[in-house]
VOPAGU-2260 file (C-alpha; in pm, 1 decimal, decimal comma):
REM VOPAGU-2260
SITE   aa  ch    i         X         Y         Z
SITE  MET   A    0    5054,1   12708,7   -4170,6
SITE  GLU   A    1    4944,8   12454,5   -3909,8
SITE  ILE   A    2    4707,8   12295,5   -4161,8
SITE  ASP   A    3    4997,7   12261,7   -4408,7
SITE  ARG   A    4    5206,3   12083,2   -4144,1
SITE  VAL   A    5    4923,2   11840,6   -4074,9
SITE  GLU   A    6    4890,7   11765,3   -4445,9
SITE  MET   A    7    5265,4   11711,7   -4472,2
SITE  LEU   A    8    5258,0   11463,0   -4184,7
SITE  ARG   A    9    4975,9   11267,3   -4342,5
SITE  ALA   A   10    5146,7   11251,3   -4681,5
SITE  ALA   A   11    5391,8   10991,5   -4812,7
SITE  LEU   A   12    5729,8   11039,6   -4974,8
SITE  THR   A   13    5754,6   11120,0   -5345,7
SITE  PRO   A   14    6030,9   11021,5   -5592,9
SITE  SER   A   15    6157,2   11383,6   -5588,5
SITE  LEU   A   16    6443,7   11422,5   -5339,8
SITE  ASP   A   17    6423,5   11802,3   -5338,2
SITE  GLU   A   18    6053,2   11795,1   -5260,8
SITE  ASN   A   19    6100,7   11547,3   -4976,9
SITE  VAL   A   20    6391,0   11743,0   -4827,4
SITE  SER   A   21    6193,2   12068,1   -4846,1
SITE  ARG   A   22    5907,8   11899,2   -4660,0
SITE  PHE   A   23    6136,2   11778,0   -4380,4
SITE  LYS   A   24    6308,6   12115,8   -4352,6
SITE  THR   A   25    5968,6   12274,1   -4297,1
SITE  LEU   A   26    5859,9   12014,6   -4039,8
SITE  LEU   A   27    6189,6   12039,4   -3849,3
SITE  SER   A   28    6208,6   12422,0   -3880,1
SITE  SER   A   29    6563,5   12393,2   -4008,5
SITE  ASP   A   30    6593,4   12770,2   -4056,4
SITE  THR   A   31    6590,4   12818,9   -3677,5
SITE  ASN   A   32    6650,8   12467,8   -3543,2
SITE  VAL   A   33    7030,0   12426,9   -3547,5
SITE  ASP   A   34    7014,2   12062,8   -3434,5
SITE  ALA   A   35    6842,7   11940,3   -3751,9
SITE  GLN   A   36    7113,8   11822,0   -3989,8
SITE  PHE   A   37    7073,3   11760,5   -4364,8
SITE  ARG   A   38    7377,3   11605,5   -4534,7
SITE  PHE   A   39    7374,8   11556,6   -4914,0
SITE  ILE   A   40    7601,3   11289,6   -5063,0
SITE  ASN   A   41    7638,0   11097,5   -5388,1
SITE  CYS   A   42    7608,5   10720,8   -5389,4
SITE  ALA   A   43    7678,9   10544,3   -5719,5
SITE  GLU   A   44    7584,2   10862,8   -5910,1
SITE  THR   A   45    7256,9   10891,6   -5712,5
SITE  ARG   A   46    7190,6   11182,4   -5476,8
SITE  LEU   A   47    7106,8   11098,9   -5116,3
SITE  CYS   A   48    7016,4   11313,5   -4817,0
SITE  VAL   A   49    7099,2   11197,9   -4464,8
SITE  ILE   A   50    6871,6   11354,0   -4200,5
SITE  TYR   A   51    6939,0   11332,8   -3825,5
SITE  ILE   A   52    6925,3   11537,6   -3507,2
SITE  GLU   A   53    7265,7   11635,6   -3373,6
SITE  GLY   A   54    7316,1   11518,3   -3017,7
SITE  MET   A   55    7044,8   11254,4   -3041,6
SITE  ALA   A   56    7221,0   11044,7   -3307,5
SITE  ASP   A   57    7569,2   10895,7   -3281,6
SITE  ASP   A   58    7800,8   11090,1   -3515,8
SITE  ARG   A   59    8048,1   10800,8   -3531,7
SITE  LYS   A   60    7784,2   10557,4   -3654,5
SITE  ILE   A   61    7668,1   10802,1   -3919,6
SITE  SER   A   62    8020,9   10875,3   -4040,1
SITE  ASP   A   63    8156,5   10518,8   -4037,7
SITE  PHE   A   64    7858,6   10311,1   -4142,1
SITE  ILE   A   65    7645,6   10545,5   -4354,2
SITE  LEU   A   66    7843,7   10828,4   -4509,9
SITE  ARG   A   67    8164,1   10633,9   -4573,3
SITE  ALA   A   68    7979,1   10329,0   -4705,4
SITE  CYS   A   69    7773,7   10535,5   -4950,2
SITE  VAL   A   70    8049,3   10768,4   -5072,6
SITE  ASN   A   71    8295,5   10484,3   -5145,1
SITE  LEU   A   72    8039,9   10280,5   -5338,5
SITE  PRO   A   73    8131,5   10252,4   -5707,3
SITE  PRO   A   74    7858,4   10272,8   -5972,1
SITE  ALA   A   75    7676,5    9946,0   -6034,0
SITE  PRO   A   76    7571,4    9918,4   -6398,5
SITE  GLY   A   77    7216,6    9802,9   -6433,0
SITE  ARG   A   78    7143,6    9833,4   -6061,5
SITE  ARG   A   79    6911,2   10109,7   -5943,7
SITE  VAL   A   80    6993,4   10267,9   -5609,1
SITE  ASP   A   81    6682,9   10233,7   -5394,6
SITE  ALA   A   82    6596,4   10149,6   -5033,6
SITE  ALA   A   83    6626,6    9774,4   -5081,1
SITE  TYR   A   84    6969,2    9807,4   -5248,2
SITE  LEU   A   85    7105,6   10027,9   -4967,7
SITE  MET   A   86    6983,6    9793,0   -4694,6
SITE  GLU   A   87    7109,0    9474,8   -4864,9
SITE  ASP   A   88    7443,5    9578,4   -5016,5
SITE  VAL   A   89    7559,0    9915,3   -4882,1
SITE  LEU   A   90    7466,7   10018,2   -4529,2
SITE  GLU   A   91    7642,9    9840,1   -4244,7
SITE  ILE   A   92    7397,7    9904,1   -3960,1
SITE  ALA   A   93    7202,8    9598,3   -3852,3
SITE  GLN   A   94    6876,8    9769,0   -3757,6
SITE  CYS   A   95    6732,9    9933,0   -4066,3
SITE  GLU   A   96    6400,3    9935,9   -4244,5
SITE  ALA   A   97    6227,6   10096,3   -4539,0
SITE  GLU   A   98    5964,6   10359,4   -4461,1
SITE  HIS   A   99    5751,0   10582,6   -4684,3
SITE  ARG   A  100    5530,5   10762,6   -4427,1
SITE  VAL   A  101    5647,0   11112,6   -4342,6
SITE  SER   A  102    5502,4   11103,7   -3989,8
SITE  GLU   A  103    5686,4   10782,6   -3898,4
SITE  LEU   A  104    6011,7   10911,7   -4041,7
SITE  LEU   A  105    5980,7   11239,0   -3852,3
SITE  ASN   A  106    5896,4   11071,1   -3520,1
SITE  SER   A  107    6192,4   10837,3   -3557,9
SITE  VAL   A  108    6439,4   11110,4   -3652,3
SITE  VAL   A  109    6356,2   11326,1   -3349,0
SITE  THR   A  110    6422,6   11027,5   -3121,7
SITE  GLY   A  111    6777,0   10977,2   -3254,3
SITE  MET   A  112    6735,7   10759,0   -3563,3
SITE  THR   A  113    6868,2   10857,0   -3906,5
SITE  ALA   A  114    6669,5   10876,6   -4229,6
SITE  VAL   A  115    6832,6   10839,2   -4571,5
SITE  LEU   A  116    6623,8   10990,6   -4852,5
SITE  ILE   A  117    6696,7   10871,5   -5208,3
SITE  ASP   A  118    6648,5   11066,0   -5529,7
SITE  GLY   A  119    6404,3   10886,6   -5758,6
SITE  CYS   A  120    6271,8   10659,3   -5481,5
SITE  ASP   A  121    5952,3   10702,6   -5280,3
SITE  GLU   A  122    6095,1   10508,6   -4983,2
SITE  ALA   A  123    6357,5   10611,6   -4727,9
SITE  VAL   A  124    6588,2   10397,5   -4516,7
SITE  LEU   A  125    6546,3   10439,8   -4142,4
SITE  LEU   A  126    6851,2   10337,6   -3936,1
SITE  GLU   A  127    6909,0   10284,7   -3565,0
SITE  THR   A  128    7176,7   10539,3   -3471,1
SITE  ARG   A  129    7064,6   10656,7   -3128,1
SITE  GLY   A  130    7362,6   10778,4   -2930,3
SITE  TYR   A  131    7242,2   11039,0   -2680,9
SITE  PRO   A  132    7387,5   11045,6   -2327,8
SITE  ALA   A  133    7217,9   10808,6   -2084,1
SITE  ARG   A  134    7256,2   10724,3   -1717,0
SITE  PRO   A  135    7426,4   10388,8   -1658,5
SITE  VAL   A  136    7255,0   10107,8   -1469,2
SITE  ASN   A  137    7302,0   10174,3   -1097,0
SITE  ARG   A  138    7157,2   10071,5    -762,8
SITE  THR   A  139    6793,7   10141,0    -693,8
SITE  THR   A  140    6716,7   10452,4    -490,5
SITE  ASN   A  141    6364,3   10393,1    -355,3
SITE  GLU   A  142    6340,2   10012,9    -340,5
SITE  SER   A  143    6654,7    9922,3    -153,5
SITE  VAL   A  144    6707,0    9561,2     -50,2
SITE  VAL   A  145    6946,7    9388,0     185,5
SITE  ILE   A  146    6962,0    9062,0     -11,1
SITE  GLY   A  147    6904,2    9040,3    -384,9
SITE  ALA   A  148    6986,1    9207,8    -715,0
SITE  GLN   A  149    7108,0    9566,9    -696,8
SITE  GLU   A  150    7027,7    9688,1   -1049,8
SITE  GLY   A  151    6756,8    9939,0   -1126,3
SITE  PHE   A  152    6580,0   10065,1   -1436,5
SITE  VAL   A  153    6714,6   10376,9   -1609,1
SITE  GLU   A  154    6566,2   10640,7   -1839,5
SITE  SER   A  155    6665,8   10457,7   -2159,5
SITE  LEU   A  156    6384,7   10237,7   -2291,8
SITE  ARG   A  157    6628,0   10019,6   -2487,6
SITE  THR   A  158    6838,9    9957,0   -2176,1
SITE  ASN   A  159    6530,3    9866,1   -1973,4
SITE  MET   A  160    6416,7    9619,4   -2239,5
SITE  THR   A  161    6762,6    9462,0   -2234,0
SITE  LEU   A  162    6746,5    9429,6   -1855,8
SITE  MET   A  163    6412,7    9251,1   -1884,7
SITE  ARG   A  164    6555,9    9006,2   -2137,8
SITE  ARG   A  165    6853,0    8939,9   -1912,1
SITE  TYR   A  166    6624,3    8839,0   -1626,6
SITE  VAL   A  167    6380,1    8649,6   -1852,5
SITE  PRO   A  168    6595,8    8484,3   -2121,8
SITE  ALA   A  169    6302,6    8312,4   -2291,9
SITE  ALA   A  170    6201,4    8302,9   -2657,2
SITE  GLY   A  171    5842,7    8364,4   -2552,9
SITE  LEU   A  172    5918,1    8705,5   -2400,9
SITE  ILE   A  173    5731,0    8953,0   -2622,0
SITE  THR   A  174    5810,0    9325,5   -2639,3
SITE  GLU   A  175    5549,2    9525,9   -2831,8
SITE  CYS   A  176    5627,2    9888,6   -2913,3
SITE  ILE   A  177    5338,8   10137,8   -2898,9
SITE  THR   A  178    5347,8   10515,9   -2945,6
SITE  VAL   A  179    5119,3   10733,1   -2730,9
SITE  GLY   A  180    5067,7   11108,6   -2756,6
SITE  THR   A  181    4934,9   11288,5   -3062,0
SITE  VAL   A  182    5168,1   11592,2   -3059,3
SITE  VAL   A  183    5469,5   11483,8   -2853,7
SITE  PRO   A  184    5500,1   11105,8   -2901,1
SITE  THR   A  185    5618,6   10880,2   -2619,2
SITE  HIS   A  186    5745,2   10533,2   -2699,5
SITE  VAL   A  187    5596,8   10263,7   -2477,6
SITE  THR   A  188    5681,3    9893,2   -2467,9
SITE  LEU   A  189    5439,6    9620,4   -2361,8
SITE  VAL   A  190    5627,2    9322,4   -2212,9
SITE  TYR   A  191    5469,4    8983,5   -2143,2
SITE  LEU   A  192    5547,7    8612,2   -2163,0
SITE  ARG   A  193    5356,4    8439,1   -2440,7
SITE  GLY   A  194    5168,7    8132,3   -2320,2
SITE  VAL   A  195    5187,2    8249,8   -1957,0
SITE  ALA   A  196    5012,0    8587,1   -1971,7
SITE  ASP   A  197    4638,3    8573,8   -2036,7
SITE  GLU   A  198    4561,9    8700,1   -2387,6
SITE  GLY   A  199    4256,1    8884,1   -2260,6
SITE  VAL   A  200    4468,2    9083,7   -2015,6
SITE  VAL   A  201    4730,3    9157,8   -2281,5
SITE  GLU   A  202    4463,8    9276,2   -2523,3
SITE  ALA   A  203    4301,0    9493,8   -2255,3
SITE  VAL   A  204    4631,6    9667,2   -2174,8
SITE  ARG   A  205    4713,2    9706,1   -2545,1
SITE  LYS   A  206    4370,7    9852,2   -2621,2
SITE  ARG   A  207    4389,3   10101,2   -2334,7
SITE  LEU   A  208    4738,0   10216,6   -2436,2
SITE  LYS   A  209    4633,6   10268,7   -2797,6
SITE  GLY   A  210    4317,7   10444,1   -2679,4
SITE  ILE   A  211    4507,2   10721,3   -2495,5
SITE  ASP   A  212    4388,2   11043,5   -2658,3
SITE  ALA   A  213    4627,7   11305,5   -2524,6
SITE  LYS   A  214    4860,4   11550,4   -2695,6
SITE  THR   A  215    5146,4   11453,4   -2467,9
SITE  VAL   A  216    5198,0   11185,6   -2203,7
SITE  GLN   A  217    5457,8   11262,0   -1938,8
SITE  GLY   A  218    5594,2   10918,5   -1859,5
SITE  LEU   A  219    5444,2   10620,3   -1683,4
SITE  GLY   A  220    5275,5   10828,6   -1414,2
SITE  ALA   A  221    5044,2   10982,7   -1672,4
SITE  ILE   A  222    5003,6   10651,1   -1854,7
SITE  GLN   A  223    4887,4   10484,4   -1533,3
SITE  GLN   A  224    4615,7   10748,1   -1488,1
SITE  HIS   A  225    4495,4   10690,3   -1843,8
SITE  ILE   A  226    4468,7   10310,4   -1830,8
SITE  GLU   A  227    4375,2   10220,9   -1470,9
SITE  ASP   A  228    4026,5   10086,2   -1397,5
SITE  GLN   A  229    3914,7   10340,5   -1135,0
SITE  PRO   A  230    4083,2   10682,4   -1157,7
SITE  TRP   A  231    3896,9   10808,2    -848,1
SITE  ALA   A  232    4019,0   10526,9    -620,3
SITE  LEU   A  233    4269,4   10619,4    -348,9
SITE  LEU   A  234    4490,8   10313,9    -390,2
SITE  PRO   A  235    4690,0   10243,3    -708,4
SITE  GLN   A  236    4567,4    9961,8    -933,2
SITE  MET   A  237    4907,4    9908,7   -1092,6
SITE  LEU   A  238    5240,2    9837,9    -929,5
SITE  GLN   A  239    5531,7   10074,2    -987,6
SITE  THR   A  240    5878,4    9929,6    -948,8
SITE  GLU   A  241    6230,2   10037,2   -1037,1
SITE  ARG   A  242    6364,9    9683,0    -998,0
SITE  PRO   A  243    6406,9    9464,4   -1311,6
SITE  ASP   A  244    6414,8    9147,8   -1100,4
SITE  ARG   A  245    6074,9    9224,9    -952,0
SITE  ALA   A  246    5928,9    9310,9   -1293,1
SITE  ALA   A  247    6072,1    8986,8   -1432,7
SITE  SER   A  248    5916,3    8787,2   -1148,4
SITE  CYS   A  249    5576,4    8940,6   -1227,4
SITE  VAL   A  250    5615,5    8860,5   -1598,7
SITE  MET   A  251    5680,7    8495,8   -1513,6
SITE  ASP   A  252    5364,3    8498,0   -1299,5
SITE  GLY   A  253    5156,6    8599,7   -1602,7
SITE  GLN   A  254    5139,6    8973,6   -1543,4
SITE  VAL   A  255    5201,8    9245,3   -1801,5
SITE  VAL   A  256    5479,8    9504,8   -1771,3
SITE  VAL   A  257    5467,0    9849,8   -1931,0
SITE  LEU   A  258    5791,8   10039,3   -1995,4
SITE  ALA   A  259    5820,7   10392,9   -2131,2
SITE  ASP   A  260    6103,5   10604,1   -2264,7
SITE  ASN   A  261    6251,3   10847,5   -2008,9
SITE  SER   A  262    6087,7   10662,3   -1717,2
SITE  PRO   A  263    6324,3   10476,2   -1479,6
SITE  TYR   A  264    6060,8   10235,0   -1353,4
SITE  ALA   A  265    5797,0    9992,3   -1480,0
SITE  LEU   A  266    5421,1    9958,0   -1443,6
SITE  ILE   A  267    5282,9    9611,9   -1369,3
SITE  GLY   A  268    4926,5    9487,5   -1395,0
SITE  PRO   A  269    4701,0    9328,3   -1302,0
SITE  ILE   A  270    4788,8    9330,3    -933,3
SITE  THR   A  271    4625,7    9262,2    -599,2
SITE  LEU   A  272    4643,7    9435,2    -263,4
SITE  PHE   A  273    4901,2    9180,7    -152,1
SITE  HIS   A  274    5146,3    9273,4    -427,1
SITE  GLN   A  275    5178,0    9614,0    -260,7
SITE  LEU   A  276    5305,2    9445,5      56,4
SITE  HIS   A  277    5562,7    9220,4    -110,0
SITE  ALA   A  278    5928,8    9315,5    -145,2
SITE  SER   A  279    6213,8    9170,3    -345,6
SITE  ASP   A  280    6389,0    9058,9     -26,1
SITE  ASP   A  281    6113,5    8803,3      29,8
SITE  SER   A  282    6217,8    8596,1    -271,2
SITE  PHE   A  283    6585,7    8591,8    -177,6
SITE  SER   A  284    6534,8    8509,0     192,2
SITE  ARG   A  285    6440,6    8180,3     355,0
SITE  TRP   A  286    6065,6    8136,2     382,2
SITE  GLN   A  287    6062,0    8189,8     761,3
SITE  TYR   A  288    6233,0    8527,3     722,9
SITE  GLY   A  289    6010,0    8636,2     435,5
SITE  THR   A  290    5696,6    8543,7     630,9
SITE  PHE   A  291    5814,5    8736,8     935,4
SITE  LEU   A  292    5892,9    9049,9     733,5
SITE  ARG   A  293    5554,5    9039,2     559,5
SITE  LEU   A  294    5375,0    9016,5     893,0
SITE  ILE   A  295    5571,3    9320,9    1008,9
SITE  ARG   A  296    5458,3    9513,7     699,4
SITE  ILE   A  297    5094,4    9413,7     747,1
SITE  ILE   A  298    5100,9    9521,7    1112,0
SITE  GLY   A  299    5272,3    9845,9    1007,3
SITE  MET   A  300    4998,5    9912,5     749,7
SITE  LEU   A  301    4720,5    9855,4    1005,0
SITE  VAL   A  302    4894,9   10072,0    1264,9
SITE  SER   A  303    4949,6   10349,2    1011,6
SITE  VAL   A  304    4584,1   10361,6     904,6
SITE  PHE   A  305    4395,3   10295,8    1228,8
SITE  LEU   A  306    4606,6   10387,1    1534,5
SITE  PRO   A  307    4548,9   10769,3    1540,6
SITE  GLY   A  308    4173,9   10728,5    1478,8
SITE  LEU   A  309    4145,1   10466,6    1751,8
SITE  TYR   A  310    4332,7   10694,7    1993,6
SITE  ILE   A  311    4093,5   10982,5    1925,6
SITE  ALA   A  312    3783,9   10763,1    1958,0
SITE  LEU   A  313    3893,2   10615,5    2291,3
SITE  THR   A  314    4023,6   10932,9    2456,4
SITE  ASP   A  315    3741,0   11161,5    2339,2
SITE  TYR   A  316    3434,6   10936,0    2354,1
SITE  HIS   A  317    3505,0   10604,4    2525,7
SITE  MET   A  318    3744,6   10670,5    2810,3
SITE  HIS   A  319    3572,5   10400,7    3016,8
SITE  LEU   A  320    3723,1   10137,1    2788,1
SITE  LEU   A  321    4078,1   10231,3    2888,8
SITE  PRO   A  322    4253,7   10088,2    3195,8
SITE  LEU   A  323    4250,7   10336,4    3482,5
SITE  SER   A  324    4629,5   10356,8    3501,1
SITE  LEU   A  325    4659,7   10429,3    3127,5
SITE  LEU   A  326    4379,1   10683,5    3144,4
SITE  GLY   A  327    4556,3   10859,8    3431,6
SITE  SER   A  328    4881,2   10876,5    3236,0
SITE  ILE   A  329    4703,5   11024,8    2932,9
SITE  ALA   A  330    4518,6   11280,4    3144,6
SITE  GLU   A  331    4838,1   11382,4    3322,2
SITE  ALA   A  332    5027,6   11416,9    2992,7
SITE  ARG   A  333    4750,5   11636,3    2846,1
SITE  ALA   A  334    4686,0   11844,8    3154,1
SITE  ASN   A  335    4860,8   12156,2    3018,0
SITE  VAL   A  336    4788,8   12106,8    2645,0
SITE  PRO   A  337    4547,9   12382,9    2529,6
SITE  PHE   A  338    4422,9   12209,4    2211,6
SITE  PRO   A  339    4165,4   11935,1    2158,1
SITE  ILE   A  340    4302,9   11595,3    2062,1
SITE  LEU   A  341    4192,6   11635,7    1697,7
SITE  VAL   A  342    4380,2   11964,5    1659,7
SITE  GLU   A  343    4679,3   11814,2    1836,3
SITE  ILE   A  344    4694,1   11517,4    1598,5
SITE  MET   A  345    4645,6   11731,3    1288,7
SITE  ILE   A  346    4931,6   11959,7    1395,8
SITE  MET   A  347    5159,2   11660,6    1439,5
SITE  GLU   A  348    5047,5   11496,1    1115,8
SITE  PHE   A  349    5107,7   11816,3     921,4
SITE  SER   A  350    5446,0   11871,1    1088,2
SITE  PHE   A  351    5553,7   11512,0    1022,8
SITE  TYR   A  352    5476,5   11521,7     651,8
SITE  LEU   A  353    5609,8   11874,1     614,3
SITE  ILE   A  354    5944,3   11750,2     749,6
SITE  ASN   A  355    5922,7   11443,7     525,0
SITE  GLU   A  356    5850,3   11648,7     213,0
SITE  ALA   A  357    6120,1   11903,1     295,0
SITE  GLY   A  358    6371,6   11625,1     352,5
SITE  THR   A  359    6283,6   11479,9      12,2
SITE  ARG   A  360    6321,4   11806,3    -180,9
SITE  ILE   A  361    6629,3   11966,7     -25,6
SITE  PRO   A  362    6985,3   11867,9    -124,5
SITE  GLN   A  363    7093,3   11530,7       6,2
SITE  GLN   A  364    7386,9   11675,3     199,8
SITE  ILE   A  365    7161,6   11855,6     448,4
SITE  GLY   A  366    6872,2   11607,6     450,9
SITE  SER   A  367    6992,7   11426,9     762,2
SITE  ALA   A  368    7041,7   11758,4     943,7
SITE  LEU   A  369    6682,6   11856,8     863,6
SITE  GLY   A  370    6556,1   11525,0     999,8
SITE  ILE   A  371    6742,4   11577,8    1325,1
SITE  VAL   A  372    6616,5   11935,3    1360,1
SITE  GLY   A  373    6257,0   11843,2    1276,1
SITE  ALA   A  374    6224,2   11518,6    1467,9
SITE  LEU   A  375    6425,2   11600,4    1779,5
SITE  ILE   A  376    6446,4   11972,5    1835,7
SITE  LEU   A  377    6097,7   12074,3    1719,6
SITE  GLY   A  378    5933,2   11770,9    1882,7
SITE  GLN   A  379    6107,2   11829,9    2215,0
SITE  ALA   A  380    6029,4   12199,8    2200,8
SITE  ALA   A  381    5661,1   12130,2    2130,9
SITE  VAL   A  382    5639,7   11896,3    2432,1
SITE  SER   A  383    5827,7   12138,4    2659,6
SITE  ALA   A  384    5596,9   12422,6    2557,0
SITE  SER   A  385    5290,5   12204,6    2638,5
SITE  ILE   A  386    5164,4   12231,9    2281,5
SITE  ILE   A  387    5179,0   11856,8    2217,3
SITE  SER   A  388    5144,6   11573,4    2466,4
SITE  PRO   A  389    5432,5   11318,7    2484,9
SITE  ILE   A  390    5202,6   11020,5    2418,4
SITE  LEU   A  391    5092,9   11174,8    2090,9
SITE  ILE   A  392    5456,4   11198,4    1981,8
SITE  ILE   A  393    5478,9   10821,6    2032,1
SITE  ILE   A  394    5157,8   10757,4    1835,9
SITE  VAL   A  395    5259,8   10976,3    1542,5
SITE  ALA   A  396    5606,6   10819,1    1538,6
SITE  LEU   A  397    5458,0   10467,3    1527,8
SITE  THR   A  398    5218,3   10579,5    1255,7
SITE  GLY   A  399    5499,9   10719,9    1041,9
SITE  LEU   A  400    5716,8   10413,0    1087,7
SITE  GLY   A  401    5428,3   10187,8     990,2
SITE  ASN   A  402    5379,9   10392,9     674,2
SITE  TYR   A  403    5747,8   10376,0     586,1
SITE  ALA   A  404    5738,3    9995,5     611,9
SITE  ILE   A  405    5522,6    9988,9     294,7
SITE  PRO   A  406    5745,8    9903,5      -5,1
SITE  ASP   A  407    5538,3   10095,4    -262,1
SITE  TYR   A  408    5556,4   10477,5    -247,0
SITE  GLY   A  409    5219,5   10545,5    -413,3
SITE  PHE   A  410    5043,4   10290,1    -195,5
SITE  GLY   A  411    5190,1   10457,5     113,3
SITE  ILE   A  412    5049,6   10796,9      11,8
SITE  GLY   A  413    4708,4   10638,6     -44,3
SITE  LEU   A  414    4721,6   10498,8     310,1
SITE  VAL   A  415    4793,8   10848,6     445,0
SITE  ILE   A  416    4470,9   10977,9     290,3
SITE  CYS   A  417    4283,7   10676,4     429,2
SITE  ARG   A  418    4424,1   10754,2     774,5
SITE  LEU   A  419    4299,6   11114,3     756,9
SITE  PHE   A  420    3953,3   10982,0     669,0
SITE  VAL   A  421    3958,4   10748,0     970,2
SITE  ILE   A  422    4074,0   11034,6    1194,6
SITE  ALA   A  423    3789,5   11261,2    1075,9
SITE  CYS   A  424    3522,7   10992,2    1128,8
SITE  SER   A  425    3659,8   10896,8    1471,0
SITE  ALA   A  426    3669,2   11259,8    1583,9
SITE  ALA   A  427    3306,9   11309,4    1475,4
SITE  PHE   A  428    3141,5   10988,4    1600,7
SITE  GLY   A  429    3385,3   10802,6    1827,0
SITE  LEU   A  430    3414,9   10425,8    1796,6
SITE  TYR   A  431    3100,4   10418,3    1582,5
SITE  GLY   A  432    3270,3   10651,0    1332,1
SITE  PHE   A  433    3591,9   10448,6    1356,9
SITE  CYS   A  434    3408,4   10125,4    1273,2
SITE  MET   A  435    3211,8   10290,4     992,4
SITE  ALA   A  436    3531,5   10432,8     842,1
SITE  ALA   A  437    3696,1   10089,4     858,2
SITE  PHE   A  438    3386,9    9935,6     695,7
SITE  VAL   A  439    3375,9   10195,5     416,7
SITE  LEU   A  440    3745,4   10151,4     341,7
SITE  SER   A  441    3711,1    9772,8     340,6
SITE  VAL   A  442    3414,4    9782,7     103,9
SITE  SER   A  443    3593,8   10029,1    -124,2
SITE  VAL   A  444    3904,3    9811,8    -143,3
SITE  CYS   A  445    3698,6    9497,4    -203,0
SITE  GLY   A  446    3515,4    9673,7    -486,5
SITE  MET   A  447    3833,5    9779,6    -665,5
SITE  LYS   A  448    3958,0    9600,0    -975,7
SITE  SER   A  449    4284,5    9584,7   -1164,9
SITE  PHE   A  450    4218,2    9515,6   -1533,8
SITE  GLY   A  451    3900,2    9335,7   -1440,3
SITE  PHE   A  452    4045,6    9128,4   -1153,8
SITE  ALA   A  453    3932,7    9178,6    -794,4
SITE  TYR   A  454    4179,8    9379,9    -587,8
SITE  VAL   A  455    4165,5    9150,3    -283,2
SITE  ALA   A  456    4158,3    8822,0    -476,1
SITE  PRO   A  457    4250,3    8540,7    -440,7
SITE  ILE   A  458    4102,0    8571,4     -90,9
SITE  ALA   A  459    3776,7    8743,8    -189,4
SITE  PRO   A  460    3664,4    8602,6    -424,4
SITE  ARG   A  461    3847,3    8279,0    -358,8
SITE  ARG   A  462    4086,0    8177,0    -636,3
SITE  PRO   A  463    4355,1    7906,9    -667,3
SITE  HIS   A  464    4691,9    8056,0    -577,9
SITE  ASN   A  465    5039,8    7987,1    -451,9
SITE  PRO   A  466    5106,6    7981,5     -75,6
SITE  ASP   A  467    5287,5    8312,5    -128,0
SITE  LEU   A  468    5027,4    8568,0     -30,3
SITE  LEU   A  469    5020,1    8693,8     328,6
SITE  LEU   A  470    5264,0    8423,4     429,8
SITE  ARG   A  471    5553,2    8290,5     226,4
SITE  LEU   A  472    5565,6    7914,7     261,8
SITE  PRO   A  473    5858,1    7699,1     136,2
SITE  ILE   A  474    5947,8    7735,9    -227,4
SITE  TRP   A  475    5881,5    7369,5    -310,6
SITE  LEU   A  476    5514,3    7422,9    -223,7
SITE  GLN   A  477    5477,9    7713,7    -466,5
SITE  ARG   A  478    5380,5    7519,7    -779,3
SITE  ARG   A  479    5051,4    7685,7    -864,7
SITE  PRO   A  480    5068,0    7993,0   -1093,9
SITE  MET   A  481    4882,2    8313,1   -1010,5
SITE  TYR   A  482    4512,4    8294,9   -1088,0
SITE  PHE   A  483    4527,9    8563,6   -1358,8
SITE  ALA   A  484    4780,7    8367,3   -1568,9
SITE  ALA   A  485    4667,0    8191,7   -1886,2
SITE  ARG   A  486    4432,4    7899,5   -1824,5
SITE  ALA   A  487    4653,9    7647,4   -2004,9
SITE  HIS   A  488    4954,0    7757,4   -1798,3
SITE  ARG   A  489    4755,5    7721,2   -1476,0
SITE  ALA   A  490    4660,7    7367,1   -1578,0
SITE  ARG   A  491    5027,0    7279,4   -1639,0
SITE  GLY   A  492    5120,8    7432,0   -1302,2
SITE  GLN   A  493    4859,7    7227,1   -1116,7
SITE  GLY   A  494    4986,0    6913,3   -1281,4
SITE  GLY   A  495    5344,6    6986,6   -1168,8
């Protein structure tokens, strides 16, 4: 039976309407699948069959612009009813095309489109009738900004493409549709600005998307794992954003955006380490404010990764490097704590992220109450019971705040794993282990690539770039495009 279905999918339509309808009834399991609808009508003395999925297609569009138009059509002497005739003179839906491949017709029907099969014709008309419920465009939930646009991507691919065109109203904005997944297809759109994006980068992304060999691809998270350069790297090599304005800004810089159906965010590549530290507020604020906020994020990142490891190395191995007054305060605070510093930090790290994960998963109404209970009551109780020293509470709090200052969620999780690595090395070898861990992480980051471009460029290796990297200088100085844009566009930017 499975072999027969595969053969049916590979086949093309035949002039026999009954044979074609029987094939689609088998593929859609119409005997048990109540959503699959087959409506037979007569159009100018020619039998037609309208196939759609109830709930996915808009019933009003089908009734008003397909059924009514075909039923009321008088016979046309000397004119054969075929796909071209229906599209040119009968059907009143703008988006329609002729299709003869069974697999393409089936994939389109299950996504909400409508197929019209014609007796005596080996082509069907495929019409855009999607009308399933969708979430309206609302504020972003994870990338909140104080100043700037407030719209976020939604689960509808068509809506997301429209948002991109609103922010980049240019004729050169290209949207290429690609289908990934061999059993359950997922529609993906490749978005780039022709003449600005490098053709080599566009071709690399296109080739990797078409090369995905998986039965099903669950959204952009799975797509990112299939197409990134180094799947074993801790840090993401593509930027995830739920903000159309940020995605549009990257498109105008020569980057490529990947959208997918049922995914309320976009993937952007190639990127650098510095893209992970930028936020949309930076572009809407004066350059002094944007520079200050970026410095805060960079300091927060360094504190998040290195502060706990440095504390362990100094207090366990190199106490002579601490001022005597500070050393006395630490010793007094830890006088009654029964655990080593490593165990103490791991308890606090685990507790902190357990509270964070629980606050993320529980209903929003009691999330704030959980934060108060976890952060205040449990922390105070742990200090009062001499399980945790007060200074460690301060260090873990600073570490968590530094991690939360990172705009990108995936990048923040990668930094958590890096911090645990630094803690382990510092606990084993002191400052020597701390320095070795920092060196290993630095070398690993410098060796990473995003679609062939160095992760820490344009600093290493040195590349021409805008003064909008670590610092954000005045907008009138930002005339040079990003180094991974098309060469001709970079030349025009340098001339301006």
